[in-house]
C-alpha positions as CSV (number, residue, x, y, z in Angstrom):
1,M,-55.9,258.9,-212.8
2,E,-55.9,256.0,-215.3
3,E,-54.6,258.3,-218.0
4,F,-51.6,259.3,-215.8
5,E,-50.8,255.7,-215.2
6,G,-50.4,255.1,-218.8
7,S,-48.2,258.1,-219.4
8,T,-44.4,258.5,-219.5
9,A,-44.5,259.9,-216.1
10,A,-46.2,256.9,-214.7
11,K,-43.5,254.7,-216.2
12,K,-40.9,256.8,-214.3
13,T,-42.8,256.1,-211.1
14,K,-42.9,252.4,-211.4
15,P,-39.5,251.8,-209.7
16,V,-40.8,253.8,-206.9
17,Y,-43.9,251.6,-206.6
18,I,-41.7,248.5,-206.9
19,S,-39.3,249.7,-204.2
20,T,-42.3,250.7,-202.0
21,V,-43.8,247.2,-202.3
22,I,-40.3,245.6,-201.6
23,S,-39.8,247.9,-198.5
24,I,-43.4,247.0,-197.2
25,A,-42.8,243.3,-197.7
26,L,-39.4,243.3,-195.9
27,V,-40.9,245.2,-192.9
28,L,-43.9,242.8,-192.7
29,L,-41.5,240.0,-193.0
30,M,-40.0,241.2,-189.7
31,I,-43.3,241.5,-188.0
32,G,-44.4,238.1,-189.4
33,L,-41.2,236.4,-187.9
34,L,-41.7,238.1,-184.6
35,G,-45.4,236.7,-184.6
36,L,-44.2,233.2,-185.6
37,I,-41.6,233.3,-182.8
38,M,-44.4,234.3,-180.4
39,V,-46.5,231.4,-181.6
40,H,-43.7,229.0,-181.1
41,A,-42.9,230.4,-177.8
42,R,-46.5,230.1,-176.6
43,N,-46.8,226.6,-177.9
44,L,-43.5,225.6,-176.3
45,S,-44.7,227.1,-172.9
46,K,-47.8,225.1,-173.2
47,Y,-45.9,221.9,-174.2
48,V,-43.5,222.2,-171.3
49,K,-46.4,222.9,-168.7
50,E,-48.4,220.0,-169.9
51,N,-45.5,217.6,-169.7
52,I,-44.8,218.4,-165.9
53,V,-45.8,215.0,-164.3
54,L,-47.1,214.3,-160.9
55,N,-46.5,210.7,-159.6
56,I,-49.4,209.6,-157.4
57,I,-48.1,206.6,-155.5
58,V,-50.5,204.0,-154.7
59,S,-50.8,202.4,-151.3
60,D,-49.3,198.9,-151.3
61,G,-52.0,196.2,-151.4
62,A,-54.4,198.3,-153.3
63,K,-56.5,196.4,-155.8
64,E,-55.9,197.1,-159.4
65,V,-59.5,197.7,-160.2
66,D,-59.7,200.2,-157.5
67,V,-56.5,202.0,-158.9
68,L,-58.1,202.0,-162.3
69,A,-61.3,203.6,-160.9
70,L,-59.1,206.2,-159.3
71,Q,-57.5,207.0,-162.7
72,K,-60.9,207.2,-164.3
73,Q,-61.8,209.8,-161.5
74,L,-58.7,211.7,-162.1
75,D,-59.4,212.0,-165.7
76,T,-62.6,213.9,-164.9
77,H,-60.9,216.3,-162.6
78,P,-60.9,219.9,-164.2
79,Y,-57.0,220.1,-163.5
80,V,-56.0,217.1,-165.2
81,L,-55.2,216.8,-168.9
82,R,-54.3,213.1,-169.0
83,S,-53.0,210.3,-166.8
84,Q,-51.3,207.1,-167.2
85,Y,-51.4,204.0,-164.8
86,V,-48.0,202.5,-164.1
87,S,-48.2,199.0,-162.5
88,K,-45.6,197.5,-160.3
89,E,-44.4,195.3,-163.2
90,I,-44.2,198.3,-165.7
91,A,-42.3,200.3,-163.0
92,A,-39.8,197.5,-162.4
93,R,-39.1,197.0,-166.2
94,N,-38.6,200.7,-166.6
95,L,-36.1,200.9,-163.7
96,Q,-34.4,197.8,-165.0
97,K,-33.8,199.5,-168.4
98,D,-32.5,202.6,-166.6
99,L,-30.1,200.7,-164.3
100,G,-29.1,197.9,-166.8
101,E,-29.5,195.3,-164.1
102,E,-32.2,192.7,-163.1
103,F,-32.7,194.0,-159.5
104,V,-35.9,192.1,-159.0
105,Q,-34.1,188.6,-159.1
106,F,-31.4,190.0,-157.0
107,L,-33.7,191.2,-154.2
108,G,-36.1,188.3,-154.6
109,Y,-39.2,190.6,-154.8
110,N,-40.4,193.8,-156.5
111,P,-40.1,196.7,-154.0
112,L,-41.7,199.2,-156.2
113,L,-45.3,200.5,-155.8
114,S,-47.9,201.1,-158.5
115,S,-48.6,204.8,-159.5
116,I,-50.5,207.0,-161.6
117,D,-48.7,209.6,-163.7
118,V,-50.8,212.8,-164.0
119,Y,-50.2,215.6,-166.3
120,M,-51.9,218.9,-165.5
121,K,-53.6,221.3,-167.9
122,E,-51.6,224.3,-168.8
123,E,-53.5,226.8,-166.8
124,Y,-53.2,224.7,-163.7
125,A,-49.5,223.7,-163.9
126,N,-48.3,226.0,-161.0
127,N,-47.5,225.2,-157.5
128,A,-50.7,226.8,-156.0
129,S,-53.0,224.7,-158.1
130,I,-50.9,221.6,-157.6
131,E,-50.8,222.0,-153.8
132,N,-54.6,222.3,-153.9
133,F,-54.8,219.2,-156.1
134,T,-52.5,217.3,-153.8
135,R,-54.5,218.1,-150.7
136,Q,-57.6,216.7,-152.4
137,L,-55.7,213.6,-153.2
138,S,-54.4,213.1,-149.7
139,K,-58.0,212.4,-148.5
140,N,-58.1,209.3,-150.7
141,P,-57.0,206.1,-148.8
142,L,-55.6,204.6,-152.1
143,V,-53.0,207.4,-152.3
144,K,-49.8,207.1,-150.3
145,E,-48.0,210.2,-151.6
146,V,-47.8,212.5,-154.5
147,I,-44.3,213.3,-155.8
148,Y,-43.5,216.3,-157.9
149,Q,-40.7,218.8,-158.4
150,K,-41.7,222.0,-156.9
151,S,-38.6,224.0,-157.7
152,L,-38.8,222.9,-161.4
153,I,-42.4,224.0,-161.7
154,D,-41.4,227.5,-160.0
155,M,-38.5,227.8,-162.4
156,V,-40.5,226.9,-165.5
157,N,-43.2,229.4,-164.7
158,Q,-40.9,232.1,-163.8
159,N,-38.7,231.7,-167.0
160,I,-41.8,231.7,-169.0
161,K,-43.0,234.8,-167.5
162,V,-39.9,236.6,-168.1
163,I,-39.5,235.5,-171.7
164,S,-43.1,236.4,-172.4
165,L,-42.5,240.0,-171.2
166,V,-39.3,240.4,-173.1
167,I,-41.1,239.1,-176.4
168,L,-44.0,241.3,-175.7
169,A,-41.7,244.5,-175.4
170,F,-39.8,243.6,-178.4
171,A,-43.0,243.1,-180.4
172,G,-44.2,246.5,-179.4
173,T,-40.9,248.2,-180.3
174,L,-40.7,246.5,-183.7
175,L,-44.4,247.5,-184.5
176,I,-43.6,251.1,-183.8
177,I,-40.6,250.8,-186.0
178,A,-42.5,249.0,-188.7
179,I,-45.1,251.8,-188.8
180,A,-42.6,254.4,-189.0
181,L,-40.7,252.7,-191.9
182,I,-43.8,251.9,-193.9
183,N,-45.1,255.3,-193.4
184,N,-41.9,257.1,-194.5
185,T,-41.6,254.7,-197.5
186,I,-45.1,255.7,-198.6
187,R,-44.6,259.4,-198.0
188,L,-41.5,259.3,-200.3
189,A,-43.6,257.6,-203.0
190,I,-46.3,260.1,-202.7
191,Y,-43.7,263.0,-202.7
192,S,-42.8,262.0,-206.2
193,Q,-46.3,262.6,-207.4
194,R,-47.1,266.0,-205.4
195,F,-47.2,268.0,-208.5
196,L,-49.8,265.6,-210.1
197,I,-51.9,266.0,-206.8
198,K,-51.8,269.7,-206.8
199,S,-52.5,269.9,-210.5
200,M,-55.6,267.8,-210.2
201,Q,-56.7,270.0,-207.3
202,L,-56.0,273.2,-209.3
203,V,-58.3,272.0,-212.2
204,G,-61.2,271.5,-209.7
205,A,-60.9,267.9,-208.6
206,T,-62.3,267.3,-205.0
207,K,-60.0,266.1,-202.4
208,N,-61.8,262.8,-202.1
209,F,-61.6,262.3,-205.7
210,I,-57.9,262.7,-205.7
211,R,-57.3,260.7,-202.6
212,A,-59.3,257.6,-203.7
213,P,-57.0,256.2,-206.4
214,F,-53.9,256.8,-204.3
215,I,-55.5,255.1,-201.3
216,G,-56.4,252.3,-203.6
217,Y,-52.9,251.9,-204.9
218,G,-51.7,252.1,-201.4
219,I,-53.9,249.3,-200.3
220,I,-52.8,247.3,-203.3
221,H,-49.2,247.9,-202.4
222,G,-49.7,246.7,-198.8
223,L,-51.6,243.7,-200.0
224,L,-48.8,242.7,-202.4
225,G,-46.1,243.4,-199.8
226,S,-48.0,241.3,-197.3
227,L,-48.3,238.4,-199.7
228,I,-44.6,238.5,-200.6
229,A,-43.9,238.4,-196.9
230,I,-46.1,235.4,-196.3
231,I,-44.4,233.4,-199.0
232,L,-41.0,234.3,-197.4
233,L,-42.4,233.3,-194.0
234,L,-43.7,229.9,-195.3
235,G,-40.2,229.5,-196.6
236,A,-38.6,230.3,-193.3
237,L,-41.0,227.9,-191.6
238,Y,-40.1,225.0,-194.0
239,L,-36.3,225.7,-193.6
240,A,-36.6,225.9,-189.7
241,Q,-38.5,222.6,-189.6
242,Q,-35.9,220.9,-191.9
243,Q,-33.1,222.1,-189.6
244,I,-34.8,221.6,-186.4
245,P,-37.4,218.5,-186.8
246,E,-38.4,218.8,-183.3
247,L,-40.3,222.0,-184.1
248,V,-43.0,219.8,-185.7
249,I,-44.5,219.2,-182.1
250,L,-45.1,223.0,-181.9
251,K,-46.7,223.3,-185.4
252,N,-50.2,224.9,-185.2
253,W,-51.4,226.0,-188.6
254,Y,-54.5,227.7,-187.2
255,E,-52.2,230.0,-185.2
256,F,-49.8,230.5,-188.1
257,A,-52.9,231.4,-190.3
258,L,-53.8,234.1,-187.6
259,V,-50.2,235.4,-187.9
260,F,-50.5,235.6,-191.7
261,A,-53.9,237.1,-191.5
262,G,-52.3,239.7,-189.1
263,V,-49.5,240.5,-191.5
264,V,-52.0,241.2,-194.3
265,A,-54.2,243.4,-192.1
266,I,-51.2,245.3,-190.8
267,G,-49.8,245.8,-194.3
268,I,-53.1,247.0,-195.7
269,L,-54.0,249.2,-192.7
270,I,-50.5,250.9,-192.4
271,A,-50.3,251.5,-196.2
272,G,-53.8,252.8,-196.6
273,L,-53.7,255.2,-193.7
274,S,-50.1,256.3,-194.6
275,T,-51.3,257.0,-198.1
276,Y,-54.3,259.0,-196.8
277,F,-52.1,261.1,-194.6
278,A,-49.4,261.7,-197.2
279,V,-51.9,262.7,-200.0
280,T,-53.8,265.0,-197.5
281,K,-50.6,266.8,-196.5
282,Y,-49.9,267.8,-200.2
283,L,-53.6,268.7,-200.8
284,R,-53.2,271.2,-198.0
285,L,-49.8,272.6,-199.2
286,K,-49.6,275.8,-201.3
287,V,-48.1,275.6,-204.6
288,N,-44.8,277.5,-203.6
289,N,-44.3,274.9,-200.9
290,L,-44.2,272.1,-203.3
291,Y,-40.6,273.0,-204.3
292,R,-39.4,272.7,-200.7
């Protein structure tokens, strides 16, 4: 096989190999882009759910030390991601900024109550869990009421569910297309060497001996294609974050690394298996059928 690679025939097949690597890289680029979209969609879903706020209104006259103790208790609750205490004075300043008027001086007193803003963990950011959480809080004498937008939570969860199903369906379809494209590309590359395969078989080479170098080159082509795809994906990530700086809050290099590892694994696996089946096909063909 090494002698063949150094021959004139091998030089003629180099453009075929180059086009094979480029084709694999472009297909893997599409898969990688879809993977990055899925990661960003997943992180966006988590970000939205974890920023749904529950306003726990504290009873008038409650001591601040008791309210702070309640906050610490809430922070240990399995449903709660984090909480923030908003005193009457802070609530008044926030409302004053929104209204643009000094309403406390106009009224002569501060009508607002202290509150605790609670942010739920992603898996509990649904109405069923929140209603259960609210029932637990209502038993506490310090809690006057819990305010949250039930319709908004329903809408967020429903939209996320629909979008997730659409993305998964699209991912499955694209994966099937990618496998077909890479397989056809490699089959065409192996087709150009069908006479070499049959010649080696006719002089007594075993099937495994013939297949091994082709599969090795197939794996290398899959690896090279995946590396090119990863470089292009990194460029796409950089450009996207330059154009949309808000994407930085969704950045997760660990998940990105998993996507890149998946691209490499898919490239090597599909290229190796496609090469195996393509070479096996020509090993089984009779000499007369090679001209068809």
